N, C-alpha and C positions, 0 to 999 in steps of 0.2 A: 505494498500500500505506500510505503513512502516514495515511489517513484511515480503513483499516479496523481495528476492533479486534479485538485476538486476546488471549485469555488463555494465558498460560504452562501448557505440558504436562509441564514438568519435574517429576519426583517430589520432593516438600517433605514436609515434617515438622515436629517440634518442638511446643512449647504457646505459647498466647496468653493470658495472664491478664487479668481484668479488675478495675478497680478503680471503685468508683461512689461519688459524693457527691450532695449535694443538688441540684447544680447540673452535675455532669458524669460522663460514662462513659466512662473511660480502657481502652483496648484495648493491650497491652504484649506485644511478642514476646520470643521469646527469640534467642539465637545462632545457631540452626537456622535453614533455609530456611521461613519460614512463608507459608501461604496462607488467607485466610479471605474469606468474604461476609458481608456487612452489609448486610440491607435493612429498612428502616421500612414498618410497618405498624401503624396503631390503637394510636398512641402506645407501639409496642413496636419494639425492635430484636431483629431475629432473625438470629442471626451462626452462620454453619456453617464448619467447617474442613475444607478440602479436601486432598487430596492428602497424607493422612495427619497433616495439623496438627489438634491438639484445641484446645479454648477451655474453659480452665478443668479439663482434665482430661477434656472430652466432646466427643463428634462436633459437638454443637449447643448452644446455649443459645439463651434469649430473656430479656431485660432490660427493665425499664421505660425508655424514653427521656427524656433529658433534651438541654437546649437546647445544651449543649456536648459534643461528640464529640470526642476524642482518640484518633489511631491511631499508636502510634511501635512500628515491628518490630524496630529494632535492626539487628544485623549478618545475615548471610545472603542468599541471594536470595529476596527476599520477593515477595509479590503479594498486593495487598488489592484486593476489588471492592467497593464501595458504589452501592446503587442505591434510586430510589423515595423517598427523602428528600422531605420538604416539610413547610414551615414555618420556625421562626425560628432555625433550627440555624445555629451557629458550629462548622464543621468545619475540624480541622488531623491532617494526616497528614503524618508523619515517616517514611521509608522506611527511614533507617538507612543503614550501609554495605552494599555489595555491589549485585549487579543485580537492582535491582528495578521493579517494575511498579504503577502504580496505575489503576483504571479506575471512572469514577464517572460513573452513568448517570441517565438520566429523573429528574431531582431538581429541586425548586425551592426555594433554601434563602437563606438571609440572607448568609452568607460562609464563602470557604473558602480555607484557604492549604495548600498543598502542597510538602514538602521532600524534596529528592534528598541523598543525601549521596555520598561515594565510591563510583565505580561507573557501570557503563552504564544510565539510569535512563530509565524510560518514564512520562509522566503523560498518560493517555488520558482526556478529559471529553466527553462527548456527549449532546446532546438535555438540556439543563439550563439553569435560570437563578438568577442569583446577584442578590439586592437590593441588596447593599451591598459587596462585596469579593470578589475572585478573584485570588488571586496564584499562581504557580509559580516556586518557587526551585530550579533544576535540579540545582544542587550539581557535583561536578568529574567529569572522565572526559567520555564521548560520550553526549549525552542527548537525547531527544526527548519533544517537547510537542505534543500533536495533540488540536485540538478542532474539534467539528463539532457544529453546530446547539445553540450556546450563546450565552445573550442576558448579557450584564455591564452591570448598570445603573449602576455607578458605575466603568465602565472595567475593564480586566485590565493585570496586571503579570505580565511572563515576564522572569527573571532567571538568566542563565548566567554561572557564574564561570571554568571552565575546562574544557577539551576542546572537541570538536567539538557544535555544538549547532545541531538540528534543531527548526523550528517550524513546524507547517503549522496553517493556520487557515481552517476552510470553514463557510460560513452563521454566521457570529459576526455578532453585533450587538452593539456597544457603545459606551455614552453616557459624556459626559465623556471625559477623556483617558485613553488607553491607551500602555503602556510595553514595548517588547521591548529586551533588552539582551543582545547577545550576548557570547562570549568572546573570546579572543586568539589562538584557532583557526579555520580555514574554518567558517562558519557557513550554514545553509541556511533561509532563509525564505519560505514560500509563503503566499499569502492568496487565497482565491478565492470568490468570490459571497457578500461580506460588506459591512457597512457600519458605520462609525466617526465617531463624533463628531470625534476626531483622533486621531493615533496618532504616536509619535515614537519610530523604529525605530534603534538604534544598533548595529552588528554590529563594531564596535571592528576589530582586527588580524586578519590572515589574509586570505586570497582568498575573500572571501565572495559570496553568491548571494542574490538576491531575485528573484521572482516574485509578480506580482500582477493577477490579471483578474477582473473582474466585480464591482468594489467601489469603494464610493462614501467620500467622507472628506469631511465637512462643513466642516473646518476645515484651515489648510493641515498636512500631515503628512508630514514627510522622512524618508526612508530613506537613514541615513547607513552607508555601507560600511566606512568607516574607512581605514586603510593597507592597503595590498595591491592585487592585482589582481582587481577586484570586476565581478560581472557583475549589474547591477539591471536587469531587464526589467520596467518597471512601466506595467501602462496604468492611464490616468488616468480615472476617471471622476467626471462632475459632475451634479449633479441639484439643481433650482431649482423650488421651488414660491414662490410670493408672500405667504404669510399672515402673514409678520413683516417683510415689506419688499423690497426689491428685490434682496437676495441677492447684490450686486456687479455686477448689470446697469445699465446706464446707455444712456440713449435717445441717437439721432444721426437726422439727415435728411440726404439730397441731392438733386441732381437738381431743384433750385430756383434761383432767381435768387438770387445771393448775392454780395456785395461784402466782401471780405475788410477793406477800409479801415472798413467800418462797424461793426467790433467786435461783430456780432450772435451773441447767444447761441443754443443749440440751442432754448430756449423762445422767443425773439424769432422763429426761423424758423419754428416752429408754428403760435404765434399770429398772424403775419401773414398765414397763408392759412386761417384757421380751424380749424387742426388742434389736436389735445391727445395728451398722455401721460401716463402715472403711474401707481401702485399704486391699483386700487379694485375694488369687489364686482363681479362679473358682473352683466348687466342684470336687471331684475325678469323679464323673460319667459323668463330662462334658467332651468329646472327645477335646474340643479346650483346648490350653494350653495357658493362659494368666490372667494376672493381673486384677481385677475389683474392682468399687466402690459398696462395698454392703451397701443396704439398707434393713432393716425391720421394719418397724414400727407398733407396737402393742399399741393399748388403750382400753379405754371402750366406744367405739363407733365404727360400722360399718363402717365408713369414716375416720378412723386415715390417715393423710397425712405425708407421710415421702418425704423429698426430697432432691435436692443438689442445691446450687446457687455459681454463680461465678460473682465477680464484674468486670465489662468492662469499661474502662475510655478512657480520651481523648487521653492518650497516645498510646491506642491501635487504634486510628483514628476516633473514634467517635466527632462528631460535637456537640455542645450545642444545647440544645432545638429543636431538630430534630427528626421527625419521620422516624423510622426504620420499614421496612417489616422484619420477623422472619422466618427463616426455620431451623427446626431440624432436623439432622440425626444421626443415628448412631446404635450401637449394644446391644442387651440385653439380658441376660439369668433369666429366672424365674425359680427359684426352688419349684415347688410346688407340693404337695403330689396328686394333682389331675390329671386326665390325660389330660385336657385341659392345654396348655403350658404356659397360660397366667391366669389361675383361678385365683380369688379373688385380681386382681390388677386392677385398670386403671389407665391410664398414663395420666399426665399432662405436657403441656410445656408452656413457655413463659416468661414473664420479665416486668421490672418496674423499674424507677428511684428511687424508694424505696426501701430501703434493707428490705428482707424478715424478720418477725420475729412473734412469739406467742405474743397473746394479752392476757390479763388477761381474764380469762376465757377459753382459750385455742383456741380460733380461730386463724386464720391466718390474718395478716394486709393485705394481697392480695385477690382477689375475685379468686376463684377456679370454673374452668366451667365445666357442666355436657352436656349431649348430646343436652338436649334442650335449653342449653344458653352458647354460646360461647364468647358473647362480655364481655370478661373479662380479668384481669390480665394473668391468668394462663388458657390456652385452654385445652379442653377434648380431648384425642387421642384415648382412648378407650384401649382395652387389646388384640388387634392381629385381629381384625376385620377392614379391609381397609373403609374407608370413603373418601367424597369428599376432607377433609384436610389432611388426614391421609393413608399412604402406609404401611401396614405391610407385611413382606416376613418371613416365618417360615421354617427353615433349619433343619429337622427332625434328620439330620447325626449329626449335632453338639449342638442341642437344643438353636440354637441361633436365636431370633427374629432381625430381619433388620427393621429399622424405617425411614419412611420420613414425618415429620408433617410440615405444612405451618400454623403457628400462625394467625388466621383471623383478628385481630386487629392491629393496629400499635403500637409500643412500642416507648416512647417519652424519649429521654434522658434528665438529668436534666441541671441546668443552668452552671453545671461544667463537662458536657459531658459526665458524666457516666450513667450506668445503670447495674441492675443485672440481669443476664439470670439464668432461673430456669428450671431442670428436674425433676420430682416427680412423685410419684404413690400414689393414693388413696387405702388401704389396706381394704379389706372387710372381717374380720375375719368370717363374718356369713356366707360365701360361704365354708368355709373351715372345714371338720370334727373337732370339740374338739376347735375350735376357733382358732388355730395354722395359723400364716398370713405366704406366701412365703419368700424366699429370693429373693430380687431382685438384680441383678448384672450387673450394668452399666459398659459395656467393651469400649464403645468410645461414646463421646458426640460431635458432630459437630453443631455448629451455624454459619448462614450465615445471616447479617445484612446488609441491603439494604437500603441507605437513600431513603425517597420518597420526590415526588416535595411538 
């Protein structure tokens, strides 16, 4: 119900007066319970009083629009609906005291500030874009802030000062850093199917709850429950493309001859056998225009393993000593000399609280699965053939393999709340004429980590 918009059916009344200057239109409510609808059209504001409210003494009015629109409703249980705004509007809505609600819909504006006063208030913002600023100051008592289909290009700021705070965000896209600040009472934060550059959520005192699903964060985004018995149920979703660099992924290699006393680096081992790795453009024969992380691991066995690993820590939202299920999604191009799009490689995905590294003698410190043994750190995903754990789709027009792989065993975080996720491939030079191994281009790697009971 939090994401369902519902306007009040309470009988309201009173009068809203209007003051206009060269730069501002200001709507001022009285001490009664006011209700009005403001809609923008063709550089005009169409204002209608509802539930008995009048606008400057009449049931409706039309005003020339100004860049600055202010709504101050004063005391009473007020309801304001604003919709279809478009352009360089700076909007300010002050609900005043009382159990108030504001509904902002289907708009694309510069900036907006919503203020609640003393009372149980609701701010409902849907299907709207804000180019500069979006701020909600919920006020005192028990308040609800609900957003759905919102794009905040400079981030959003939601602040509550007292009372129980409920914040529900669905399909919200926010650039730059966003902020959610709760009160000293029990707070409830729900985030679904959204994407943030970064989010800092501080719920303060009280027995707080946070529930996050289907949401990506480009930068560390802590949720701090503060004092109290808190329930932080947060799915961590990572998504990496490589147009701007490695995004924290680093290469590794194993199943090659390795003497730890020689102090050989990963680069040394790749070069020793003629392999390569690094951020590069897709080969010229590939119709898709994109950057990718290239891995081509060669060695003195038919099971040389080349991989990429990325650390994920508590700042991303992981909890210490907790089991997570892991699902990997992404796209890859295998530049193989054989007709099969993925000949000569078998993919593996998984993770561990232990950092992956090559051991003396050449093996990996993590277990690598096979088709017959999946209860491992890195499970077997095959090379293009779908299985119960893995779905592959090959696009012949672009030579791109898309994959979805569910890791069959839980990945447990360490005591610090961190783990490493790994995407890699076993290179079988015995399947390729002359022993040459294919180039594997990881275009996208997405990982969804869901806490288990």
